[in-house]
C-alpha positions in Angstrom: 0.0 0.0 0.0 1.3 3.5 -0.9 2.6 5.5 2.1 -0.1 8.2 1.6 -2.8 5.5 1.6 -1.4 4.0 4.8 -1.8 7.4 6.4 -5.3 7.8 5.2 -6.5 4.3 6.3 -9.3 4.0 3.7 -10.2 1.3 1.3 -10.8 3.8 -1.5 -7.7 4.1 -3.7 -7.2 7.2 -5.8 -7.2 4.9 -8.9 -10.9 4.3 -8.2 -10.5 0.8 -6.9 -11.0 -0.8 -3.5 -7.9 -2.0 -1.6 -7.8 -4.2 1.4 -5.5 -6.5 3.4 -5.3 -10.3 3.5 -4.2 -12.0 6.6 -2.7 -15.5 5.9 -1.5 -16.4 9.4 0.8 -19.3 10.2 2.5 -19.4 13.6 3.7 -21.4 16.5 2.7 -21.1 20.1 5.0 -22.0 23.0 3.2 -24.4 25.4 3.3 -23.1 29.0 0.7 -25.4 30.5 1.7 -27.2 33.7 -0.9 -29.9 34.0 -3.1 -32.3 32.0 -6.7 -32.6 32.9 -7.7 -35.1 30.4 -10.9 -37.0 30.7 -14.2 -38.1 29.2 -16.6 -35.5 27.8 -19.4 -37.9 27.1 -20.3 -40.7 24.6 -21.1 -40.7 20.9 -24.1 -42.4 19.2 -22.1 -45.7 19.1 -21.4 -45.7 22.9 -17.8 -44.8 22.5 -16.2 -42.3 24.9 -15.5 -38.8 23.6 -12.2 -37.5 25.2 -10.8 -34.0 25.6 -7.2 -34.9 24.8 -7.1 -32.4 21.9 -7.3 -29.6 24.5 -4.1 -30.8 26.2 -1.4 -31.0 23.4 2.2 -31.8 24.2 4.9 -29.5 23.1 4.7 -26.4 20.8 1.4 -25.9 19.0 1.8 -25.2 15.3 -0.9 -23.3 13.5 -0.1 -23.5 9.8 -2.1 -22.3 8.0 -4.8 -20.6 10.0 -8.0 -19.4 8.4 -7.5 -16.5 6.0 -9.1 -13.2 7.1 -9.7 -10.1 5.0 -9.1 -6.7 6.6 -11.0 -3.9 4.8 -10.4 -0.3 6.1 -13.7 1.5 6.1 -14.1 4.0 3.3 -14.2 6.6 6.1 -11.4 5.9 8.5 -13.3 7.3 11.6 -15.6 4.2 11.2 -12.8 1.7 11.7 -12.2 -1.5 9.7 -14.2 -4.7 8.8 -12.8 -8.2 9.1 -14.2 -11.0 7.0 -13.3 -14.6 7.8 -12.9 -16.3 4.5 -14.2 -19.7 5.7 -17.4 -18.2 7.0 -17.9 -16.0 3.9 -17.3 -18.9 1.5 -20.1 -20.8 3.1 -22.5 -17.9 2.6 -21.3 -17.5 -1.0 -22.2 -21.1 -1.7 -25.6 -20.6 -0.2 -26.6 -16.9 -0.5 -30.2 -17.8 0.4 -29.1 -18.2 4.0 -28.5 -14.4 4.2 -31.7 -13.7 6.0 -33.4 -14.0 9.4 -36.4 -16.3 10.0 -39.8 -14.9 10.8 -40.4 -14.9 14.5 -42.5 -18.0 15.5 -46.1 -17.6 16.5 -46.5 -17.6 20.3 -49.4 -17.7 22.7 -48.7 -18.1 26.4 -52.4 -18.1 27.1 -53.0 -21.1 24.8 -50.3 -23.0 26.7 -51.6 -22.1 30.1 -55.2 -22.9 29.1 -54.2 -26.6 28.8 -53.9 -26.6 32.6 -57.0 -24.6 33.4 -60.2 -26.6 33.9 -62.8 -25.7 31.3 -65.4 -23.4 33.0 -67.1 -20.1 32.8 -64.2 -18.6 34.8 -61.5 -19.5 32.3 -60.7 -15.9 31.4 -60.5 -14.9 35.1 -58.2 -17.8 35.9 -55.9 -16.9 33.0 -55.8 -13.3 34.1 -54.8 -14.4 37.6 -52.1 -16.6 36.2 -50.7 -13.8 34.0 -50.6 -11.5 37.1 -48.7 -14.2 39.0 -46.0 -14.7 36.4 -42.5 -13.6 37.3 -41.6 -10.3 35.8 -39.0 -11.6 33.3 -41.7 -14.0 31.9 -44.2 -11.1 31.6 -41.6 -9.0 29.7 -40.6 -11.9 27.4 -44.3 -12.5 26.6 -45.0 -8.8 26.0 -42.2 -8.7 23.4 -42.6 -12.0 21.7 -46.3 -13.0 21.9 -48.3 -12.9 18.7 -51.6 -13.5 20.6 -53.6 -10.3 21.0 -55.3 -11.8 24.1 -52.0 -12.3 25.8 -51.1 -8.7 25.1 -54.4 -7.3 26.3 -54.0 -9.1 29.6 -50.5 -7.7 30.0 -51.6 -4.2 29.0 -54.2 -4.3 31.8 -51.5 -5.2 34.2 -49.1 -2.5 33.0 -51.4 0.6 33.5 -54.8 1.8 34.5 -57.0 1.8 31.4 -60.3 3.6 31.0 -62.9 1.6 29.0 -66.0 2.4 27.0 -69.0 1.2 28.9 -70.8 0.0 25.8 -68.2 -2.3 24.2 -65.3 -2.6 26.6 -62.9 -0.9 24.2 -60.2 1.2 25.9 -60.7 4.9 25.3 -57.8 6.3 27.4 -55.6 6.0 30.4 -56.3 6.8 34.0 -54.3 9.7 35.3 -53.0 10.6 38.7 -52.3 14.1 40.1 -48.7 14.7 41.3 -47.9 16.9 44.4 -47.1 19.9 42.0 -50.6 19.5 40.5 -49.3 18.0 37.2 -51.2 15.1 35.9 -49.4 11.9 34.8 -50.7 8.7 33.2 -51.1 6.0 35.9 -48.5 3.5 34.6 -48.2 0.7 37.1 -45.3 -1.2 35.4 -43.2 1.1 33.1 -41.1 -1.7 31.6 -44.1 -3.9 30.9 -46.0 -0.9 29.5 -43.3 -0.1 27.0 -42.8 -3.7 26.0 -46.5 -4.5 25.3 -47.2 -1.1 23.7 -44.5 -1.7 21.1 -45.8 -5.1 20.1 -47.5 -5.0 16.6 -50.0 -7.6 17.7 -51.5 -5.5 20.4 -55.0 -4.4 19.1 -54.9 -0.9 17.7 -57.5 0.4 20.2 -55.0 -0.3 23.0 -52.1 1.2 21.0 -54.1 4.4 20.5 -55.2 4.7 24.2 -51.8 3.8 25.6 -49.3 5.6 23.4 -50.5 7.0 20.1 -53.1 9.6 20.8 -51.6 13.1 20.7 -50.6 14.3 24.1 -50.7 10.9 25.8 -46.9 10.8 26.1 -46.7 14.3 27.5 -47.4 17.9 26.4 -45.1 17.9 23.3 -46.5 20.5 21.0 -47.6 19.5 17.5 -46.1 22.2 15.2 -46.5 20.5 11.8 -48.7 18.0 10.0 -48.8 16.2 6.7 -51.9 14.5 5.1 -51.7 12.2 2.1 -53.9 13.5 -0.7 -55.2 10.1 -1.7 -54.8 7.6 1.0 -54.6 7.2 4.8 -51.1 8.6 5.3 -51.0 11.1 8.2 -47.9 12.4 10.0 -47.6 14.8 13.0 -44.5 16.8 13.7 -43.8 17.0 17.5 -41.5 19.6 19.1 -39.2 18.1 21.7 -38.2 21.2 23.7 -36.2 19.7 26.5 -34.2 17.4 24.3 -31.0 15.4 24.7 -30.1 17.2 21.4 -29.2 20.8 22.5 -31.6 23.5 21.1 -34.4 20.9 20.7 -35.4 18.5 18.0 -38.4 17.5 16.1 -40.1 14.1 15.6 -42.2 13.3 12.6 -44.5 10.5 13.9 -47.1 8.6 12.0 -50.4 9.8 13.5 -52.8 7.7 15.6 -55.1 7.3 12.6 -52.3 5.9 10.4 -50.9 3.0 12.5 -47.5 1.7 11.1 -45.8 -0.8 13.4 -44.2 -2.8 10.6 -42.0 -1.8 7.7 -44.2 -3.7 5.3 -47.1 -1.5 6.3 -45.1 1.6 5.5 -45.8 3.2 2.1 -43.5 5.4 0.0 -46.0 8.2 0.6 -45.5 7.8 4.4 -41.8 8.2 3.9 -42.3 11.2 1.6 -44.6 12.8 4.3 -42.1 12.4 7.1 -39.3 13.6 5.0 -41.4 16.6 3.8 -41.7 17.8 7.4 -37.9 17.4 7.7 -37.3 19.5 4.6 -39.9 22.0 5.5 -38.7 22.6 9.1 -35.1 22.9 7.9 -35.9 25.4 5.2 -38.2 27.5 7.3 -35.8 27.7 10.2 -32.9 28.7 7.9 -35.2 31.3 6.2 -36.0 32.8 9.6 -32.3 32.9 10.4 -31.4 34.5 7.2 -34.3 37.0 7.1 -35.9 35.3 4.1 -39.6 35.9 4.0 -41.9 32.9 4.7 -45.5 33.6 3.9 -47.0 30.3 5.1 -48.1 30.0 8.7 -50.7 27.7 10.1 -50.4 25.2 7.2 -48.0 22.8 5.6 -46.1 24.1 2.6 -46.8 22.3 -0.6 -44.1 20.8 -2.7 -44.5 23.7 -5.2 -44.0 26.2 -2.3 -41.1 24.3 -0.8 -38.7 24.5 -3.8 -38.8 28.3 -4.2 -38.2 28.7 -0.4 -35.2 26.3 -0.7 -33.8 28.4 -3.5 -34.3 31.7 -1.7 -32.5 30.3 1.4 -29.6 29.1 -0.7 -29.3 32.5 -2.4 -29.4 34.3 1.0 -26.8 31.9 2.4 -24.4 32.3 -0.6 -24.6 36.1 -0.3 -23.9 36.2 3.4 -20.2 36.3 3.9 -18.0 35.9 7.0 -17.8 37.2 9.7 -21.6 36.6 9.6 -22.0 32.8 9.2 -25.3 31.2 10.1 -25.8 30.3 13.8 -27.1 26.9 12.8 -25.3 25.4 9.9 -25.9 21.6 9.9 -28.7 19.1 10.0 -29.1 16.1 12.2 -31.5 13.3 11.0 -32.0 9.8 12.2 -34.5 7.0 12.4 -34.7 4.2 15.0 -37.0 1.5 13.7 -38.1 -1.4 15.9 -38.2 -2.2 19.6 -37.0 -5.1 21.7 -36.7 -5.6 25.4 -34.8 -8.4 27.1 -36.4 -10.1 30.2 -33.3 -8.8 32.1 -34.5 -5.2 31.4 -31.8 -4.6 28.7 -33.3 -2.4 26.1 -32.0 -3.7 22.8 -33.0 -0.8 20.5 -33.7 2.9 21.0 -37.1 3.0 19.3 -40.6 3.6 20.6 -44.1 3.2 19.3 -45.0 3.9 15.7 -42.7 4.8 12.8 -41.0 8.1 13.4 -38.0 10.1 12.3 -36.1 12.7 14.3 -34.3 15.8 13.1 -32.7 19.0 14.2 -30.4 21.9 13.3 -27.0 22.0 14.9 -25.3 25.2 16.0 -22.0 26.1 14.4 -20.3 26.7 17.8 -20.8 25.9 21.5 -19.5 27.9 24.4 -16.9 26.2 26.6 -16.8 28.5 29.7 -13.0 28.7 29.5 -11.2 32.0 28.9 -8.4 30.3 26.9 -10.9 28.9 24.5 -14.4 30.6 24.8 -16.0 28.5 22.1 -15.4 25.7 19.7 -17.1 23.9 16.8 -20.2 21.9 17.9 -20.2 18.3 16.9 -21.9 16.9 13.8 -21.0 13.5 12.3 -20.9 15.0 8.8 -18.0 17.1 9.8 -15.9 13.9 10.2 -16.5 13.3 6.5 -15.5 16.8 5.6 -12.3 16.6 7.5 -11.4 13.3 5.9 -12.1 14.2 2.3 -10.0 17.4 2.7 -7.1 15.2 3.9 -7.7 12.8 1.0 -7.4 15.6 -1.5 -4.3 17.0 0.1 -2.5 13.6 0.1 -3.8 12.2 -3.2 -4.8 15.2 -5.3 -8.2 13.4 -6.0 -11.8 14.0 -5.0 -12.7 11.2 -2.6 -16.3 10.8 -3.6 -15.4 10.6 -7.3 -13.0 7.8 -6.4 -15.5 6.2 -4.1 -18.3 6.1 -6.8 -15.8 4.8 -9.3 -14.6 2.1 -7.0 -18.2 1.0 -6.5 -18.7 0.8 -10.3 -15.5 -1.2 -10.8 -15.8 -3.4 -7.7 -14.5 -7.0 -7.8 -15.1 -9.9 -5.4 -12.4 -10.5 -2.8 -12.6 -14.3 -3.3 -11.8 -13.8 -7.0 -14.8 -15.9 -8.1 -16.0 -14.4 -11.4 -18.9 -16.7 -11.6 -20.7 -15.2 -8.7 -22.3 -11.7 -8.5 -19.7 -8.9 -8.3 -21.8 -5.7 -7.9 -22.3 -3.8 -4.7 -25.2 -1.7 -6.1 -28.7 -2.6 -4.8 -30.8 0.1 -6.4 -30.1 3.4 -8.2 -31.6 6.2 -10.4 -30.1 9.2 -12.0 -29.6 11.0 -8.6 -29.0 8.5 -5.9 -27.4 5.1 -5.4 -28.2 2.5 -2.7 -25.3 0.1 -2.2 -23.5 -2.3 0.1 -20.3 -0.7 1.5 -17.2 -2.7 0.9 -16.5 -2.5 4.7 -19.9 -2.9 6.5 -20.0 -1.6 10.1 -23.2 -3.6 10.6 -23.3 -7.1 9.0 -26.2 -5.9 6.9 -25.3 -2.2 6.4 -26.6 -0.4 3.4 -25.6 3.2 2.3 -27.5 5.7 0.2 -25.4 8.4 -1.6 -26.2 11.3 -3.9 -24.6 10.7 -7.3 -24.4 14.4 -8.1 -22.5 16.9 -5.9 -25.3 17.4 -3.4 -24.0 17.5 0.2 -27.1 18.4 2.2 -30.8 18.7 1.9 -30.5 22.5 1.3 -28.7 21.6 -1.9 -31.3 19.0 -2.9 -33.8 20.1 -5.5 -37.3 18.5 -5.8 -36.1 15.6 -8.0 -33.2 14.8 -5.7 -35.5 14.9 -2.6 -37.9 12.5 -4.3 -35.0 10.2 -5.1 -33.8 10.3 -1.5 -37.2 9.5 -0.2 -37.5 6.5 -2.6 -34.0 5.3 -1.8 -34.7 5.4 2.0 -38.0 3.5 1.4 -36.2 0.8 -0.7 -33.4 0.4 1.9 -35.7 -0.3 4.8 -38.1 -2.4 2.8 -35.3 -4.6 1.6 -33.7 -5.0 5.0 -37.1 -5.8 6.6 -37.8 -8.4 3.8 -34.6 -10.2 4.8 -35.8 -10.3 8.4 -34.3 -7.2 10.0 -36.5 -6.0 12.8 -34.2 -3.3 14.4 -32.7 -0.8 12.0 -30.9 2.5 12.8 -30.6 5.0 10.0 -28.4 8.1 10.1 -27.4 11.0 7.9 -23.9 12.3 7.2 -24.5 15.9 5.8 -22.3 18.7 4.7 -22.3 22.0 6.5 -24.5 24.5 4.8 -21.5 26.9 4.6 -18.8 24.4 3.8 -16.6 25.5 0.9 -16.0 22.0 -0.5 -18.4 21.4 -3.3 -17.6 17.7 -3.8 -19.0 16.3 -0.5 -22.0 14.0 -1.1 -25.0 13.5 1.1 -24.7 10.0 2.6 -27.1 7.8 4.6 -26.2 4.7 6.5 -28.8 2.0 7.4 -27.6 -0.2 10.2 -29.6 -3.3 11.2 -29.0 -4.9 14.6 -28.7 -8.6 14.3 -29.4 -11.1 17.0 -26.0 -12.9 16.7 -24.1 -9.6 16.4 -24.9 -7.6 19.6 -21.8 -5.4 19.7 -19.0 -6.2 22.1 -15.3 -5.7 22.6 -14.4 -5.9 18.9 -17.1 -3.4 17.9 -16.1 -1.1 20.8 -12.7 -0.9 19.0 -14.4 -0.2 15.7 -13.4 -3.7 14.5 -16.5 -5.0 12.6 -16.7 -8.7 12.2 -18.5 -10.0 9.2 -19.5 -13.5 8.0 -20.3 -12.9 4.3 -18.8 -11.1 1.3 -20.5 -7.7 0.6 -21.2 -8.8 -3.0 -23.4 -11.7 -1.8 -25.3 -9.5 0.5 -25.9 -7.0 -2.3 -27.2 -9.9 -4.4 -29.6 -10.9 -1.7 -30.9 -7.3 -1.5 -31.4 -7.0 -5.2 -33.6 -10.1 -5.2 -35.8 -8.2 -2.7 -35.8 -5.0 -4.7 -37.2 -6.9 -7.7 -40.3 -7.6 -5.6 -41.1 -4.0 -4.7 -43.6 -1.7 -6.5 -41.8 1.5 -7.1 
């Protein structure tokens, strides 16, 4: 590897090819053991003893050759490196149909318990008492995994105080309790069980609405935007999160209570477009206010025809505003946590909550430090890491990183050298965006979406590009869900609005969480362990794209 590339630590060579390392280890290990604890482990099917002698070798242990391992630096060095064990990946290449997760099995705890309940008119009451007597870990496991609405209704009634319609016993709301400061709070008896059961898609919609979906039920978060599908049931609310873990607040575009979307397969392209419309609209309006650009619309959502002229006016105002008067907020933050899971041990396995929702904010350019020696510094945004790297890439290679990256994707070749198997990383593309499998995946099923033109943020994205981004996001999550992913984190890497580099591309990463890849000491070091070749995963994804209606 060239010296400059060694410094850059990226898999994207200036020639427009992917480069990576191949470990072919062979070594000897000095034996320092002091005792032999040999013995019998058990017996095989013939009755012969199975011994553990292989665990107690004599003398030096020779490992020649060990399994070959590919080391692929991430395209972006700040995201670490991916390691692919060849023996694992070869098995997946021979059977690419195994790159998927099975559907969760149907489960009804009530049906199991009913086998031990005498048949009588009090069956339901007996089952309710048995559910109430269950240890908490079993209640939580049932709340997350049951596919029986009756199970979930019993658990919902244990988790909170519900108010029912006298006519049909349907829940119409929650009971509230008054706190010492006179604030009213939902009477949630068992918070962990409440969250677990409320996130289960099989809970009847009436319970979902009463427990978590009706506006205001999760607190007095103001609704400051709304989108309605012209022809269909799509409906999205934009909630303001004032006291947010994201400084200066953030916004959440949630599917409304009359448009229940708990599964990716229930989500339409129009739903994605609606949530994204609110993101584009809020960003353009906030930037317009900051730059003294007139916004005539108040009290209603901007149409697509109104959105584009506003974007252009903001861009014009931004380009004419020179230092020392940069914008106070100059970057976007966008993300989407889809899916929920709760372990019986109370470990929360994903950061999502009820309904499909996307979160977004504007980030300030600087933050005060409180130190006289350095009164302020640049506020953090993950897109800045991309900017810093591509500047260094150009300095050391003389090339535009994203031009080289897109070329490397186009000219990709398999690491195993098998020309009879699929070699493309591209999953889906149109004239403006490309959805692909990164050569070095940081999640075993990671996908990335990139703008093919020099568009670095949503302020630079015209109507056609925004539509392509919406469609690309929709394809990405539908494909991953079709393969069995149930927990997906999506993030955006945007360019600063006032960044001088015109070559930075807007990039999205889709990161499924897999049951056999929880994240441990390797991942904490940014060492991502993979069991398949990226080309085989891309092929599995393309097979799912072919079944979508776009």
